[in-house]
N, C-alpha and C positions, 0 to 999 in steps of 0.2 A: 168289787173295787172299793168298800166297805174300810178296807184295811187303806185305803191312800194315805199317804204320809202328808196329815193336814201340817206338818210341824215345816213346811217348803215355803216360808211368807216373803214378799217383797213389801220393803219398807222403803219410803221415800224416803233423798236425802233432801235436806231444808231447802237446798237452791229447787228444788225439782218441785217442792208443795209448793213456793210460794206463787206460782200459778193460781191458788186455788185461795179463793178471799174468803170461803166460808172456813173460821177458827177452828170449829170442831171436823170439819172434816180434814183441813191443815194436818191438824194435831195428831187423828187418827192414822194418815197416810205414814204420818214421819211414827208416832209410835207403835199402832199394832199393825199399819198393812193392810196388805190382801194375799190370798192365794196363791200361788204362782200359776199350781195347776189343780185345775176341778174339775167334777164330771160336765158341769156348766162355762166355765170360764177357764180361761189363758190370759194372766198378768202378762200387761204390754212392758218389758222392759226396759224400754227409752221412753224419753218424754215425747208428748203429744203437743202439737201448738193447738191454743184455744182458736173453735172457730165459733159464727153463729147459727146459730137455725133459725127456722123460717119463723119463730115466734120472738127473735131476737134475746134468747136464751145464750149465754156463750158456756162452752161445754167443748171437751177433751173428751179424747180417746183412750181407757184405761186397759181393755182387753176386749179379748173378741171370746165366741164359741163357734165352733163347729167352722171356725174358718173363713165365714161368710157372713157374719154378724157380729157384731159390735155395743162393748158398753158403752156408756158414754158417762162422765160426774157433769154436772151441774157447777160452777166454778163459785157460783154465788148461794145456790141453798145448799146442796150438797147432796141431791136427789141423782138418783141412778137413771140414764133413760139408753133403752136398746131399739137398733137399728142397722143401716148398713153405712160402708162409709160416706164419712162427711155427712152422713144423712141430715138433710137441713129439718127435716120431722119425724124423729127416733119417739118410739112411745116411750112412757112409765114402766120404772122394775121396781125402783125402793127409793122410800124419803128419808133413804137417808145409806152412805156409803154403810156405816155401822152393820145398819139392817142386813142388806145386800149380801156382806161377809159371813153375817149369821143364816142366813139361807142358805149359802152355796156351802156350809160346812157343814149343816142340817143336814142336806140331799147326801154330800158326801158318805157322811157317816150310816146314811138308810137307806142306802142303794143297794141292793138291789132290791125293786119293791113288790115282789111277786116273780114266779117263775115265766116261761113264755106259755107251758100249756095251761097256765090258770086260768079260769073263768070271766066272765064279766063280773060276777059280782065281787070278785078279788080282786079284781082292777080299777072298780067302780070304787071300794073302801079304801084301796090305798091311795088314790087320790084326794078322798077328802080325808083322811089322816095328813096328807101332804098342806093340803087347804088350810087345816084346824090350827098346824103347825105355823107355818108360815101367816095367816091373820093374829097368831099369838106375839108375832116379832114387830109384824108391818100390818095391818089393817091395809090400807089401803094399796098392799100390792098384791091384792087378790080381788078387789073390784074394782079397781084402773080396766074399764069394757077392751082394749085393746091390747093391755098391760102383757108385759114379760111371765108373769108372774101364772098370772090367770090362762096363756096358754100354757105353759107348762104344765099346770095341775088335768087341762083339757089331755095333752100329750099323754100324762100318767095315766087318765082314766081309759084313756083309748090302748093301749098298751104297750106304748113304745120303752117303757125303763124296765125291761125284764132284766136277767140273770144272764149274760153273754153277750150284753145290745151295746155295750161298751168297751 
């Protein structure tokens, strides 16, 4: 899948982006956009309504993973969160939308990380390479105890992201 077309980008209109109060994130959505489809993400083509988490953060759904999980954008801070449909307590993914997109694009470019029959040492080394890249983009994304990317690194090390798995 390393050959996935990364040019398919969803940019938001000014009208849709006005729901986001963080100026940097709003500009990124309009000017740069998000991948429409990646190994770990499928962008929502339609606007989502803003709702509140249990912590009182205002968030909106920006896309999904594997059909069962959702990515959300904190409209005030620009942080990306991860959880289930209208999750009142989503977990941390990235400190910014630009960091999230950089991580998604890197994963797509580097996948597959190994072959299915590769031994544990190859899988652990692949996980370490992923962790190092993620840390170089957004150190907080691999430090969050229950965060999306920490879980992803664990899955890579466990052997879930081999050639032919997607």
